[in-house]
Structure formats: C-alpha cells, structure tokens
C-alpha positions in Angstrom: 18.3 20.3 19.8 15.2 18.2 20.2 15.5 15.0 18.2 12.0 15.2 16.6 12.7 18.3 14.4 16.3 17.3 14.0 15.3 14.2 12.0 13.3 16.5 9.7 16.3 18.8 9.3 18.5 15.8 8.4 16.1 14.5 5.8 15.3 17.8 4.1 19.0 18.9 4.3 20.2 15.7 2.6 17.5 16.1 -0.1 18.7 19.6 -0.9 22.4 18.7 -0.8 21.9 15.7 -3.0 20.1 17.8 -5.6 22.5 20.8 -5.4 25.8 18.8 -5.5 24.4 15.9 -7.5 25.7 17.3 -10.8 29.3 16.6 -9.7 29.4 12.8 -9.5 27.0 9.9 -9.1 28.6 8.8 -5.8 28.2 12.2 -4.3 24.4 12.5 -4.8 23.8 8.9 -3.8 26.1 9.1 -0.9 24.5 12.2 0.5 21.0 10.8 0.2 21.9 7.5 1.7 23.9 9.0 4.6 21.1 11.3 5.4 18.5 8.5 5.4 20.6 6.2 7.5 21.4 9.0 10.0 17.7 9.9 10.3 16.8 6.2 10.7 19.4 5.9 13.5 18.1 9.0 15.3 14.5 7.6 15.0 15.7 4.4 16.6 16.9 6.3 19.6 13.3 7.5 20.2 12.1 3.9 21.0 10.1 4.0 24.3 10.2 7.8 24.4 7.1 10.0 24.7 8.0 13.5 23.8 6.7 16.6 21.9 7.9 19.7 20.2 5.5 22.7 19.9 5.8 26.1 18.2 3.6 28.9 16.8 2.9 29.8 13.1 0.6 32.7 12.4 -1.1 32.2 15.8 -1.7 28.5 15.3 -0.1 26.0 17.6 1.9 23.3 15.7 2.5 20.1 17.6 5.0 17.4 16.7 5.1 14.4 19.0 6.5 10.9 19.3 4.8 8.0 21.1 4.3 4.3 20.7 1.8 4.6 17.8 3.9 7.0 15.8 7.0 4.9 16.5 5.2 1.8 15.2 4.5 3.4 11.8 7.8 5.2 11.8 9.6 1.9 11.9 7.9 1.0 8.7 8.9 4.3 7.1 12.5 4.2 8.1 13.0 0.4 7.9 11.8 0.1 4.3 13.0 3.6 3.4 16.6 2.7 4.3 16.5 -0.6 2.4 15.0 1.1 -0.6 17.8 3.7 -0.5 20.5 1.0 -0.4 18.8 -0.9 -3.3 18.7 2.3 -5.3 22.4 2.8 -5.1 22.9 0.1 -7.7 19.5 0.2 -9.5 19.7 3.9 -10.4 23.3 3.8 -11.6 23.4 5.0 -15.2 19.9 6.4 -15.1 19.1 10.0 -15.9 18.2 12.7 -13.3 19.4 10.6 -10.3 19.9 13.9 -8.4 16.2 14.6 -8.8 15.3 11.0 -7.8 17.4 11.3 -4.6 15.8 14.7 -3.8 12.2 13.4 -4.3 12.9 10.2 -2.4 14.3 12.0 0.7 11.5 14.6 0.6 8.9 11.8 0.4 10.4 10.0 3.4 10.6 13.3 5.4 6.9 13.9 4.6 6.0 10.4 5.8 7.9 11.0 9.0 6.1 14.4 9.3 2.7 12.7 9.1 3.3 10.2 11.8 4.7 12.9 14.3 1.9 15.4 13.6 -0.2 16.1 16.7 -2.4 18.6 14.9 -4.5 18.7 11.8 -2.7 21.6 10.3 0.7 20.0 10.2 -0.8 16.7 9.3 -2.5 18.1 6.2 0.7 20.0 5.2 2.9 16.9 5.4 0.1 14.9 3.6 0.2 17.3 0.7 4.1 17.2 0.6 3.8 13.4 0.5 1.4 13.7 -2.5 3.5 16.2 -4.4 6.8 14.4 -3.9 5.4 11.0 -4.7 3.8 12.5 -7.8 7.2 13.7 -9.0 8.5 10.1 -8.7 5.4 8.7 -10.5 6.1 10.9 -13.5 9.9 10.3 -13.2 9.9 8.7 -16.7 8.1 11.8 -18.1 6.1 11.2 -21.2 5.2 7.6 -20.8 4.1 8.3 -17.2 1.8 11.3 -17.9 -1.4 9.3 -17.9 -0.6 7.5 -14.6 0.6 10.8 -13.0 -2.5 12.7 -13.9 -4.8 9.9 -12.6 -2.8 9.7 -9.3 -2.9 13.5 -9.0 -6.6 13.8 -9.6 -7.5 11.0 -7.1 -5.1 12.6 -4.6 -6.8 16.0 -5.0 -10.2 14.4 -4.4 -8.9 12.9 -1.2 -7.1 16.1 -0.1 -10.2 18.3 -0.7 -12.4 15.8 1.3 -9.9 16.0 4.1 -9.6 19.7 4.0 -13.3 20.2 4.2 -13.4 18.0 7.2 -10.5 19.9 8.9 -12.2 23.2 8.3 -15.5 21.9 9.7 -13.7 20.7 12.8 -11.9 24.1 13.3 -15.2 26.0 12.9 -16.7 24.0 15.7 -13.9 23.6 18.3 -11.5 26.4 17.3 -8.5 24.2 17.4 -6.5 21.9 15.1 -5.1 19.8 18.0 -5.7 16.0 18.0 -6.3 16.2 21.7 -8.9 19.0 21.4 -10.6 17.0 18.6 -10.7 13.9 20.7 -12.2 15.8 23.6 -14.7 17.7 21.4 -15.9 14.9 19.1 -18.7 13.9 21.5 -20.2 17.3 21.2 -20.6 17.2 17.5 -24.1 16.6 16.1 -25.1 13.3 14.6 -25.0 14.9 11.0 -21.6 16.5 11.7 -20.1 13.2 12.9 -21.4 11.3 10.0 -20.2 13.9 7.5 -16.7 14.0 9.1 -16.4 10.2 9.1 -17.3 10.0 5.4 -15.0 12.8 4.4 -12.0 11.4 6.3 -12.7 7.9 4.9 -12.6 9.3 1.4 -9.4 11.2 2.1 -7.6 8.3 3.7 -9.2 5.7 1.5 -7.5 7.2 -1.6 -4.1 6.5 -0.2 -5.2 3.1 1.2 -6.5 2.3 -2.3 -9.9 1.1 -1.1 -12.2 0.3 -3.9 -13.5 2.2 -5.8 -10.8 4.8 -4.9 -8.0 2.4 -6.0 -7.9 3.2 -9.8 -4.7 5.2 -9.6 -2.6 2.4 -7.9 -2.0 0.0 -10.8 -0.9 2.7 -13.2 1.2 4.6 -10.6 2.9 1.5 -9.2 3.5 0.2 -12.7 5.3 3.2 -14.1 7.3 4.6 -11.1 10.9 3.5 -10.6 11.1 0.0 -9.0 12.8 1.0 -5.7 10.3 3.7 -5.1 7.4 1.4 -6.0 8.4 -0.8 -3.1 8.2 2.2 -0.8 5.0 3.4 -2.5 3.1 0.1 -1.9 4.8 -0.8 1.4 4.7 2.5 3.3 2.8 5.3 1.5 -0.3 3.1 1.4 0.1 2.7 5.2 -0.5 6.4 5.6 -4.1 5.8 4.6 -4.2 3.0 7.2 -2.6 5.3 9.8 -5.3 7.9 9.0 -8.1 5.4 9.5 -6.5 4.3 12.8 -6.4 8.0 13.9 -10.0 8.5 12.9 -11.5 5.6 14.8 -9.2 5.4 17.8 -7.5 8.8 18.3 -9.9 11.4 17.0 -12.8 9.6 18.7 -15.0 8.5 15.8 -14.8 4.9 17.0 -16.2 5.6 20.4 -19.3 7.3 19.1 -19.9 5.3 15.9 -22.1 2.8 17.8 -24.8 5.5 18.0 -25.4 4.8 14.3 -26.4 1.3 15.2 -24.5 -2.0 15.4 -24.3 -5.2 13.2 -22.7 -8.3 14.7 -21.4 -6.3 17.7 -19.7 -4.0 15.3 -20.7 -0.4 14.6 -22.7 0.0 11.4 -20.0 2.3 10.0 -17.2 -0.2 10.9 -19.3 -3.0 9.4 -19.7 -1.2 6.1 -16.0 -0.3 6.1 -15.1 -4.0 6.7 -17.3 -5.0 3.7 -15.5 -2.4 1.5 -12.3 -4.1 2.7 -13.6 -7.6 1.9 -14.8 -6.6 -1.6 -11.5 -4.9 -2.3 -9.6 -8.0 -1.2 -11.6 -10.3 -3.4 -12.0 -8.2 -6.6 -8.5 -6.9 -6.7 -7.2 -10.5 -6.3 -9.3 -11.7 -9.2 -8.0 -8.8 -11.4 -4.4 -9.5 -10.4 -4.6 -13.1 -11.7 -5.1 -12.0 -15.3 -2.3 -9.3 -15.4 0.7 -9.9 -17.7 2.7 -7.0 -16.3 4.5 -8.1 -13.2 4.2 -4.7 -11.5 0.6 -4.3 -12.3 0.0 -7.8 -10.9 1.7 -6.8 -7.7 -0.2 -3.5 -7.7 -3.6 -5.2 -7.7 -2.3 -7.7 -5.2 -1.3 -4.8 -3.0 -4.8 -3.3 -3.2 -6.2 -6.7 -2.2 -3.9 -7.1 0.8 -4.8 -3.6 2.0 -8.4 -4.7 1.9 -7.6 -7.3 4.6 -6.1 -4.5 6.8 -9.2 -2.3 6.3 -11.4 -5.3 7.3 -9.5 -5.5 10.6 -9.9 -1.8 11.3 -13.6 -1.9 10.4 -14.2 -4.7 12.9 -12.5 -2.6 15.5 -12.4 -5.4 18.1 -9.2 -6.0 20.0 -8.4 -9.0 17.9 -9.4 -7.2 14.7 -7.1 -4.3 15.4 -4.2 -6.7 16.3 -4.8 -8.5 13.0 -4.9 -5.2 11.0 -1.6 -3.8 12.5 0.2 -7.2 12.3 -0.8 -7.6 8.6 0.2 -4.0 8.0 3.7 -4.9 9.0 3.5 -8.1 6.9 2.3 -6.1 3.9 5.2 -3.7 4.2 7.7 -6.6 4.3 6.5 -8.9 1.6 5.4 -6.2 -0.8 8.9 -4.6 -0.3 10.4 -8.0 -1.1 8.3 -8.6 -4.2 8.5 -5.2 -5.8 12.3 -5.1 -5.2 12.6 -8.6 -6.7 10.6 -7.6 -9.8 12.7 -4.5 -10.1 15.8 -6.7 -10.0 14.4 -8.9 -12.8 13.7 -5.8 -14.8 17.2 -4.4 -14.1 18.7 -7.5 -15.7 16.1 -8.3 -18.5 14.6 -5.0 -19.4 11.0 -6.3 -19.3 8.2 -6.8 -16.8 6.0 -8.8 -19.1 5.5 -12.3 -17.7 4.9 -13.7 -21.2 8.4 -12.7 -22.2 10.2 -14.1 -19.2 11.0 -17.6 -17.9 13.7 -20.0 -16.7 15.6 -17.4 -14.6 16.0 -19.6 -11.6 19.5 -20.7 -12.5 20.5 -17.2 -13.5 19.1 -15.3 -10.5 18.8 -17.8 -7.7 18.8 -15.2 -4.9 16.0 -13.3 -6.4 14.1 -16.6 -6.9 14.5 -17.3 -3.2 13.2 -13.9 -2.3 10.1 -14.2 -4.6 9.4 -17.7 -3.3 9.4 -16.5 0.4 7.4 -13.4 -0.7 4.6 -15.4 -2.3 4.5 -17.9 0.5 4.0 -15.0 2.9 1.5 -13.2 0.7 -0.6 -16.4 0.3 -0.7 -16.9 4.1 1.0 -20.3 4.1 3.0 -21.6 7.1 5.7 -21.2 8.3 6.1 -17.6 7.4 4.5 -14.5 9.0 1.7 -14.2 6.4 0.0 -17.2 7.9 -0.2 -15.5 11.4 -1.5 -12.3 10.0 -4.3 -13.8 7.9 -5.2 -16.3 10.5 -5.8 -13.5 13.0 -8.1 -11.8 10.5 -10.1 -15.0 10.0 -10.3 -15.4 13.8 -11.4 -11.8 14.3 -14.2 -12.1 11.7 -15.5 -15.4 13.1 -15.3 -14.0 16.7 -17.6 -11.1 15.6 -19.9 -13.7 13.8 -19.1 -12.3 10.4 -18.9 -15.7 8.9 -19.9 -14.7 5.3 -17.2 -12.0 5.3 -14.7 -14.5 6.6 -15.6 -16.8 3.7 -14.9 -13.9 1.3 -11.6 -13.2 3.0 -10.6 -16.9 2.8 -11.7 -17.1 -0.9 -9.6 -14.0 -1.7 -6.6 -15.6 0.0 -7.2 -18.9 -1.9 -7.4 -17.0 -5.2 -4.1 -15.3 -4.4 -2.4 -18.7 -5.0 -3.3 -18.3 -8.7 -1.3 -15.1 -9.2 1.4 -16.2 -6.8 2.0 -19.3 -8.9 1.8 -17.3 -12.1 4.4 -14.8 -10.9 7.0 -17.3 -9.8 6.5 -19.8 -12.7 6.5 -17.3 -15.5 9.6 -15.5 -14.3 11.8 -18.2 -12.9 10.6 -21.6 -14.1 9.6 -23.0 -17.5 11.5 -22.3 -20.8 14.1 -19.5 -20.7 14.3 -17.3 -23.9 17.7 -17.4 -25.6 18.2 -13.7 -25.1 18.3 -14.2 -21.3 20.9 -17.0 -21.4 23.6 -14.6 -20.2 21.6 -12.9 -17.5 23.2 -12.9 -14.1 22.3 -12.1 -10.5 22.0 -8.5 -9.4 24.7 -6.8 -7.3 24.9 -7.3 -3.6 23.6 -3.8 -2.9 20.3 -5.0 -4.4 20.4 -8.5 -3.0 21.0 -7.5 0.6 17.8 -5.5 1.2 15.7 -8.3 -0.4 17.3 -11.0 1.7 17.0 -8.9 4.9 13.3 -8.6 4.4 13.1 -12.3 3.7 14.7 -13.0 7.1 12.2 -10.7 8.8 9.2 -12.7 7.4 10.8 -15.9 8.6 11.5 -14.5 12.0 8.0 -13.1 12.5 6.6 -16.4 11.3 8.2 -18.3 14.1 8.1 -15.6 16.8 5.0 -13.4 16.1 4.6 -12.6 19.8 7.4 -10.0 19.7 5.4 -7.9 17.3 2.0 -8.8 18.8 3.2 -7.8 22.3 4.1 -4.4 21.1 0.8 -4.0 19.3 -1.0 -5.0 22.5 0.7 -2.1 24.4 -0.4 0.3 21.6 -4.0 -0.9 21.8 -4.1 -0.6 25.6 -2.3 2.8 25.8 -3.8 4.7 22.9 -7.0 2.9 21.8 -8.4 1.9 25.1 -8.8 -1.7 23.9 -8.0 -4.8 25.9 -4.9 -6.7 24.9 -4.7 -10.2 23.5 -3.3 -12.9 25.6 0.1 -13.7 24.0 2.8 -16.2 25.0 6.0 -17.0 23.2 4.3 -19.2 20.7 0.5 -18.9 21.4 -2.2 -16.4 20.9 -5.4 -16.9 23.0 -8.7 -15.6 21.8 -12.4 -16.2 22.7 -12.7 -18.9 19.9 -9.5 -20.8 20.4 -5.7 -20.9 20.6 -3.3 -20.2 17.8 -0.1 -22.1 18.4 2.4 -20.9 15.8 5.3 -23.1 17.0 3.3 -26.3 16.7 2.2 -25.3 13.2 5.8 -24.5 12.2 7.0 -27.8 13.6 4.4 -29.8 11.7 5.3 -27.9 8.5 9.0 -28.6 9.2 8.5 -32.3 9.7 6.5 -32.6 6.5 9.1 -30.7 4.6 12.0 -32.8 5.9 10.0 -36.0 5.2 9.4 -35.0 1.6 13.1 -33.9 1.2 14.2 -37.4 2.4 11.8 -39.2 0.1 13.0 -37.3 -3.0 16.7 -37.3 -2.2 17.3 -40.7 -0.5 14.7 -43.1 -1.8 14.9 -41.7 -5.4 18.7 -40.9 -5.4 19.2 -42.9 -8.6 16.6 -40.8 -10.5 17.8 -38.6 -13.4 16.9 -35.0 -13.7 14.8 -34.4 -16.8 15.6 -31.2 -18.8 12.9 -29.0 -20.3 13.9 -30.2 -23.8 13.8 -33.9 -23.1 11.2 -36.2 -24.8 8.8 -33.4 -25.8 11.0 -32.3 -28.7 12.7 -35.8 -29.3 16.1 -34.4 -28.5 15.9 -31.5 -30.9 16.3 -27.9 -29.8 12.9 -26.3 -29.8 12.4 -23.3 -32.2 10.6 -20.1 -31.5 7.4 -21.6 -32.8 7.3 -24.2 -30.0 6.2 -22.6 -26.8 6.9 -24.7 -23.7 6.0 -21.7 -21.4 2.4 -22.6 -20.7 1.7 -20.5 -17.6 0.4 -17.6 -19.7 -2.4 -19.3 -21.7 -3.1 -21.5 -18.8 -5.2 -18.6 -17.3 -7.2 -17.9 -20.4 -10.3 -19.7 -19.1 -10.1 -17.8 -15.9 -9.7 -14.6 -17.8 -12.9 -15.2 -19.7 -14.6 -16.0 -16.4 -13.8 -12.7 -14.8 -14.3 -10.7 -17.9 -17.6 -9.4 -16.6 -15.9 -8.0 -13.5 -13.2 -6.4 -15.6 -15.7 -4.7 -17.9 -17.4 -3.1 -15.0 -14.3 -1.4 -13.6 -14.3 1.8 -11.6 -12.1 3.4 -14.4 -14.9 2.9 -16.9 -17.4 4.5 -14.5 -15.2 7.5 -13.9 -14.5 7.9 -17.6 -18.3 7.8 -18.3 -18.9 10.5 -15.8 -16.1 12.6 -17.3 -17.5 12.2 -20.8 -21.0 13.2 -19.7 -19.6 16.3 -18.0 -17.6 17.1 -21.1 -20.8 16.9 -23.2 -22.6 19.2 -20.7 -19.8 21.7 -20.9 -19.9 21.6 -24.7 -23.5 22.6 -24.5 -22.8 25.4 -22.1 -20.0 26.6 -24.4 -22.7 27.6 -26.9 -24.3 29.7 -24.3 -21.1 31.4 -23.1 -19.8 32.3 -26.6 -17.6 35.2 -25.5 -19.6 37.6 -27.7 -20.6 40.8 -25.8 -23.7 41.4 -28.0 -25.0 37.9 -27.3 -24.6 38.5 -23.5 -26.5 41.8 -23.9 -29.3 40.0 -25.7 -29.4 37.5 -22.7 -29.8 40.4 -20.3 -32.6 42.0 -22.3 -34.4 38.6 -22.6 -34.1 37.9 -18.9 -35.4 41.4 -18.0 -38.3 41.0 -20.4 -39.2 37.7 -18.9 -39.1 39.1 -15.4 -41.3 42.0 -16.5 -43.9 39.7 -18.1 -43.7 37.4 -15.1 -44.3 40.2 -12.6 -47.1 41.7 -14.8 -48.9 38.4 -15.1 -48.9 37.7 -11.3 -49.4 41.3 -10.2 
C-alpha cells in the first residue's frame, strides 16, 4: 500500500480505536493513541527525500495527495511536536475526565494537519482544513462550560476564514475548471487584475485567521488559554503554521507571488507583499505590548505567539530569498520554543493548579528541570545568543535591511526588545521571588512530561550552534519549489548582500563571557554567603501574608498604564461594537417582520397602492 494514504489510515484508525476501547482502561486508550501517532511519525520519516503522489476520483473530481520537500518540511513540524505532545499527555491527562475523547480529537487533529500538507488540490485541502477546524474546536471546548465563550469566538473566526477560502476556491474552479494546484499555478497568469486581487485578499483572510494576523487574532488568547495544556502547545506550535503554509502556497506555489508585482512595488517588494509585511510588523509589536501586561501565563504566551507569527509573516511578505529563509527558519524556531514554553506552563499548572503569575513564585528549587526549559525557551524567544532564536530574528533583520525597509526593521527590533519584558516577567513570577507556603511541597513533574520539554531544549541549542543544517534544507526548498536563489551557507556562516552572519563566532564570544562571569562569581567570591529571601528585609522574622516580596507583578503597573490606550482600542471591542449595531438593526426589522399574516397583507396592499400612484403620476 502507498505510504501516503497509509499514514492517514493509521492516524484515523488509532483515533477510532482509542475512542471505542477507551472506556476499558486508561492505559489502553492512551497506548492506542500514542502507538498510532509514533507509528505514523515513523512512516512519515521514511518519506524523507521522496517525491511521490497518490491520486483517485471522487464524484468525477480528481483528488491528489503528494509528498515533496515542502510538505515534508511542514510535516516534520506536525509529527515532531505531535509525538512529543502525545508523550507529554500520557502523564498530564491521567485522572482527567473524557480522556478517550481527548485522544480521539488529538489524533484526528494531527491527521487533518497531515492531510493539509499532502493535499495537491484545493478540494482535499479545504476538506482537511475544515476537519482541522472542527477537531481543534472540540479540544478548545474540552472543559465544556467555562470554554464556551472561547470556543464560540474561535469557531466564528474560523467560519469567516473558511468562507473566504471557499469563495476563492469556487472562483478558481469557475475559471479554470480544476481544483489542482498545478492547474492553478499554470492558469493564474490568465486571471484578470480584479480576479487576482480578489483571490489574494480572500486567501489572506482565510489563512490569516489561522496565522492569527491582526486584526484576525482575537480568538487566539482565549482559545490558547482554555484548551488543555498539551494541545495548546500543538495549537500554537503547529496549527498556526497551517496559516503560514497557506501563505507560502499562495505566493510561491499557486502563483500569486509571480504576478503580484503588477500591482506595483515598494522597496523592491510587491505592494501586496509590502502591505502584508507591515501587517506582520504591527502584529509583532502590538501583540508583544499586550503580552507584557497579562497575568495569566497561557494568555501571555498566546499574545507572544501572535507576535512571533508576525515576524514570520514579515518574512513571507518581503518574499526575497533571504526573507523566505528567515520566515521558514523562524517558523521552526517558533514551533520549538512555543512547544517548550506551553508544555512548561502546563507542567506548572499540573503541580500548582494555577496559571496566574501573581499567585506563583519561588518554584526554581521545586521544579528545576521546568525552570531550565523556561530559561532556554525565553532566551530563544527573545533572540539572544547562543540559541536558535538569535539566528532566526537576525535573518529577519537582515532581510528587512537588505530590502531597505529600515523603519519596519526598527519596529521588528523594538518588538523583540519589548519581548524581554514579558520573558522576564514569566520566569521571575513563576520560579524566582517568594514562594507561597501552599507550594512548599510541590515537586517536579514525571519524566514522561520532562522528556519532551528537554528534547525541545536540546533542539534549540543544536540549531543555535549549527543553523546551516536547517538553512541548507530551506535553500533546497526555495530553489526547487519557489524558484528563488539559495543563500550562501557554510557550516557556521551565512552570506548575504549586506554582510556575513558568523554564528560560531557569536557563540564563542558568548561562551567566553559566560565562563568569565562564572569564574568571577565562583572563584573570586567563593567566601561570599548566599542571602535568603527573608534575610535583612524582615529582620530575621518570617514574613506574613501582608508582606509581599514578590514585586514582579506591580513592577509593570506603569507600563500597563502606558499601553492602556492600545488595550482600549482592541479588535475585540470593534467586533463587539459591530455585532451590537447589527443586533440593534435586527431589532428594528423584527417590528416589521412581526409574524402576523394580517400585517403582511397590509404591507402588500400598501406597496401595490404606492406602485399604482407612482405609475399614475409618471404616466
């Protein structure tokens, strides 16, 4: 049997079996789901370097599933993080209700993600896109009543994106008579100016919802915040990448990028790409500012995720060889460090039962492994050497400067600098400072939860020192599928038109500085005494509840007041205002459509009388 459909059979089969036999024992439902996911991941690994397809007919329409370098690139994100999330879930979900339902929905979600990246036609692409939406919606509302608001918002925004995409697909079929990606790529040049512009806008709306581009991002903080922690890691790390994958298809596979230049250029970038890059830049900056003032750890990471996706959208909008490399490299980075951080926050919630930063603190001695993961995660997120986040963001800065988009580069750098604020807040409020007495007996999470987090940590270290392994693969994708020139990459250097990025030299400098500081603190000051949190400040007395030594919460109050104007003008408020105005309009119409047959008869007589008078007057 062809491996491409076999993977779908394994994933959907394990989902059904986990649900049907899940009532018997916890180990059975978890074991079936985990075995199916790991088997599918192994089968997918065997497809590396393979270019193959599987076609069949449904109701006269040709369905094309295919695997190539581009789909394998995004598939590794799906199965890599998906497998780690499944392992993490084996411990996290123990004792929870409806675990069989969770296993079913998780397997179906991963199978739909796989279906999206293997689709070679718009029909199957849209089908799997909708399955992804429905299955992820079921996981968003997993906690039922408290998740209703978040679920409705996610569903409504997804419907808006889906209808936009559906209209675009039907327009394409009406013009070329085919759903095939290849036929679309060949026929795009024949579309009129208005048709091309309409299709680009519709697809950007459809993909922009999943990529959480502002102002289509409003569902993300609520959906990420309420869904189960393991799934949230997959939600942010991979489902959001389907929006990015869609934008990549639109500009580099469907053919929109080749003909976007006819709409004009700005700084050697198509006007459409330039506008998209600005949407990405604004998303990165505003989402970062909002993240700083969040007290819920998952909402903080949700806004952070929206901001980081803005960087990726900037790279795609630029559409230069270096910009595309930066976007795809940072897409991998985002999957890794968001997976780390959401799993780590889930681990903290697993042990403490709270996500509120103001209620946490001092867990570094109780959960040292989780602290290590969060430390590496925020270093990567902030773009600080020696981890992979530095390479990804540096490439984005270079791509912007190379295209002479200096002001946008300043915005990107400002957003990255502001990210330090919420990174510091996240790690300090959870792991440092004063620990509440109720958490004195908290201990580290089981190894089934530690192992996935630590493995992701090793990946970000590895890509920080050896980014050329990933950049070389991205170069081959650009040259083969996008028709873009590759970047000149060596084992430690990336060459561009504006300079050389030498990652190994940067890492060596950081290493020397770190070792020097370590020697200074541990050799020259070896006689120093460690000062406890309760020393001096409380004169040796145990601080009571009224004494708050955990200052990182109120520390951000001045900043909160500074960005209050931004928060007041949120997209949520705009959408609620539109909804309220529509409701008022429908209330007025309700008086007209009363449901009374006699009233309707009077309307008919009145209209006929008006038409009679009108025709008599102008006769």
